[in-house]
C-alpha positions, 0 to 999 in steps of 0.5 A: 370236802374242804381242804384245810391248808397250813403254810406251804401246802397245796391243794388241786383246784377242781375249777377255773372259776373262783371267788377267794374270800377274805376275812380280816379283824381290821380293814385291809387292802386286797389285791392280786399280782400276775406272774410269769412262769419265772414268778416275775410280775412283768409291770404295773399292768399285772397288778389288780389293786383298788386304783385298777380293780380289774384285769382280764380274768381277774377282779379285787376290791376297790377299797379297804375293807374287813371282808373281800370276795376276789373273782378269779377266772383263770381261763381268762387270764393272759397265756403268759400267767402262770401264777396269781398271788393274792396280797393283803396289806394293811392301810396306811394313815387311817388310824388302824393296826400298824402291823398284822400282829395287832389284829385278828389273823387274816382268813382266806377261802378259795370257793366255787361260785356256788360258795362251797369252799374248796380250800381254807388258810388262816394266816397265824404267826404274823407279827410286825408285817404290814403287807402279806402274801396270803395265797398263790395260784399256780399252773403246773403241767396244765393244772391249777393248784392252790398254795398257801403262802402266808409270807409277811413283809415289814416293809409293806407293799413295797418291799413285797412288789420288790420282791416279785420282780416288778419294776417301780414297786415303791412308786406302785405301793404308794398308788395303790395306798393313795387310791385306797385313801381316796375311797374314804371320802366316797365311802359309805362306813358300815355299821358296827359288826353285831353279834350273832345274837343281833343279827336281823332276823328276816323271813324268806320266800325260799332258798337263796344262793350266796351272791357274788362280790362284784360284776365281772368275772364272777358267777353264772347265776342268775337267781341273785340274792334275796332281801331275805339273806339276813347276813348282816355286815361283815365288813368295817373295823372291828368293834364292840357289840352296840349294846355294850358301853365302850370308853375311849381316851381321845388322843390323836383323833383316834380312841385308845382300845382299852382306855378308861373313860374320863371321869367327871362331867365330860365323857366322849366315848362313843355312846352305847346303851346298857339295858338292864334287861335283855333286848326284847325279841322284834315283832312277829311278821304276820303269817303269810298266805300260801304261796306268798312271801311274808309280809314285811314288818318294821323292826324285824331286826334285833336290838335293845331298843325299837331304834335299834332294831330299826338301825339295824333294819335300814343297814340290813336292807342296804346290804340286801339291795347291794347284793341282789344288785350285784348278783344281777349285774354279775349274771348279766356279765356272765351271759354277755361273756358266754354269748361272746365265747360261743360265737367266738368258738363257732365262728372260728370255723370259716364255714359257719361265718357265712350263710345260714350256719352263721346266722343260726349260731348267732341268733342261738348264742343271743336267745341263750343271752337273752334268756339268762338275762331274763331270769336274772332280771326276774329274780331281781325284780322279786328281790326288789319287790320285798325290799320295796314293801319293807320300805313301805313299813319302814319309812313311817315307823322312823323317829325323827332322827331317821326320818325324812322332812317329809315324815309327820313324825316331825310335826310332834318332835320333842327334844329328846333327853337322850341322844339316838344312835344315828342321824339321816343324812340323805337317802341313797339309790342304785339305777336298776330301781331309782324309787327305792330309797335307802336312808344314809344313816351314821353313828352319833357322836359324828365320828368324821366331818361332813363336807357339802361340795359346792362344786360342779360335779359329775352330775349332770343336774350339777353341771347344767346348774348355775354356779351361785344357785349351786353354792346356795343349794349347798348352804341350805343342805348344811343348815338342814344337817345342822338343825337336825342335830340341834333337834336330836341332841338334848337341850344345852348339849349341842352348840352350833357356830358358823363361819362365813367370811363374806356374808354370802349365806345370810339367806340360807342361814336366816333359819338359824339366826332368827331362831336364836340357836347359833352360839353367836353371830356367823363370823364374817371377815379375817378376824371373824374367822380366826376368832372362832377356830382360836376358840375351838382350837383352845377347847380342843387342846384343853380337853385333850390335856384333861382327858389325858391327865384324868382331871376333867374336873379341872377345866376352866368353868367358862368351858362349854362341854357340850358337843360343838359343831362348826359350820365353814362356807365358801372355805378357803375364801377368808382363811390365811395359812394360819386358818387353814392349819387350825382347820385342818387340825380341827378336822383331825382331833376335833371329833374325838372330843366333841368338836365336829366340822361341816364344810361347804366348799368347792375343792377347785376353789381350794387347788391353789394350796396344793396337795396340802389340803388332800388330807383334809378332803379325804377325812371328811364324808363327801355329800352333795347339794344335788343328787350324785353317783359318788358314794360307794358300799362297803360290801361290793363297791356299787356307785351309789346314788345320794339324794340330799335332804330336802324340806316339801315345798311350802312346808314350815317344818324347819321353823317349827323344829328350830322353834321347839329347840329354842322353847326346849333351851328356854325350858332347861335353863340354857 
């Protein structure tokens, strides 16, 4: 029976291998501290946080999220540890709530490895606090107990760590927040949460066990989680239902909750669907033959339209794959850990270290390890097979905005009169099955800029590639993204500006220039850079003032109220200090008022500016021109390999799409 704790109450823990699950109304940082018998945290090495997420017997999430699973193995903790304190903190500089009183009360649950709740605690009564001690696991007379703490600190992480006796608490708090900020540039944003009615409707072939959150000291289960979990995304900022309209008055790059949408011809609220009738039910899968899994169906998630069903289905596949692989990796880690423990116990007796007894012990331990690993792999292969079958059905059914460039849908594509929900930026896969690709979709309008890294990344493909070739590939990738954006916006509602200071991107830019879809010739030289940046900066300023004053009709008649995309090649070459400041301003303030940034740059080239550009890089979604495993999911933090979009060799689909854009603009008189 679950114990529902109140502040100060404790409860005996019946087992030592646990999960601590955190749910919050907005992204929070989750960590834990280890303390000795006197309650003192002896040093930074006794703190688990996103920058150092794994300690002996303890593992926490690597990034801020609205949902966390912390893995705890109390028997694996160092002998000197008598207390584990679970801490939560609000991330700094992300545009989220500035205090816990402004968000829903966090909820913490201590569970067994099978997901059974042992004790729960809702952290009510918080107000100005920005960090809080949620739970405390402590050892008393040889037994472990959990205590509901709920002690908040208005002084944040630094004050909380100082209170626990940690030397250098302020420095470590800054390190933790910096690690969280860095993770934003490599994180795939989760989709907006859905209401229970909009959760995925999926069929399962049998009962599924809840998966562990991550690898490490978590679950011994080798069953994994199948693609039929249908749990739906449970992390990320709280948001309204995707089917409902929202309004935001952008003031500083972050929508203001509850503000009214501007009147007149401009509406920069995030597009939502307001249907006149309830959503149609998803397609019904064909009945499965006895002993077989149900056949997958494209659009088996609920939604107000087929596009929304497919969008939700893809995100469900993404989450299912993440959790299935997490369960497999956790089971393998457990098998290795169990083998090591059995060998340690058996060989601690000198009589078993030599001769036949020692050899038999080693063989038996390895056999058990291999059996557990084989069972885990069998479960994973079953889950991957179901997901692969689903992907084979979903991919051909995708609309152009979600489809790869090799999809035949592009050959019949017509420029739409309504903006789609999302856009495909490439594909993601995990090493357990590299041929199972999940489309990387981002919501439209873009909520953050994009950075195509043209430098030598950690991937082997980039390290072996010539620098000039890598820069050209990066610009070609940017052109494909710009062309896709042009092709999914209604005619005249999207403009593309290009800054190419040295004219080095003439080749990759040729399709855009030849089709006449750019707002003007690519800007070159210092004067061209200054002119384009001044034009877009003025637009951001005027629209912000008009929205704040509720006077959208008073904008100058020459102002283009459509969405704008600025493509910047070879940054920071050709940029002086003023231009760099303007670019940072556009990255921060532009998305909220319809100005978006697509940068092609090597961060090392901009190192001369020092840390002044760090906020710029962190505000952008980093992608690469070659395959690279740098993106993390919002559920278990896997390192996903990103595959950039490519046009099939010999295909003229890009030219055809841009020609369709030009034709649609002429027909609309643009």
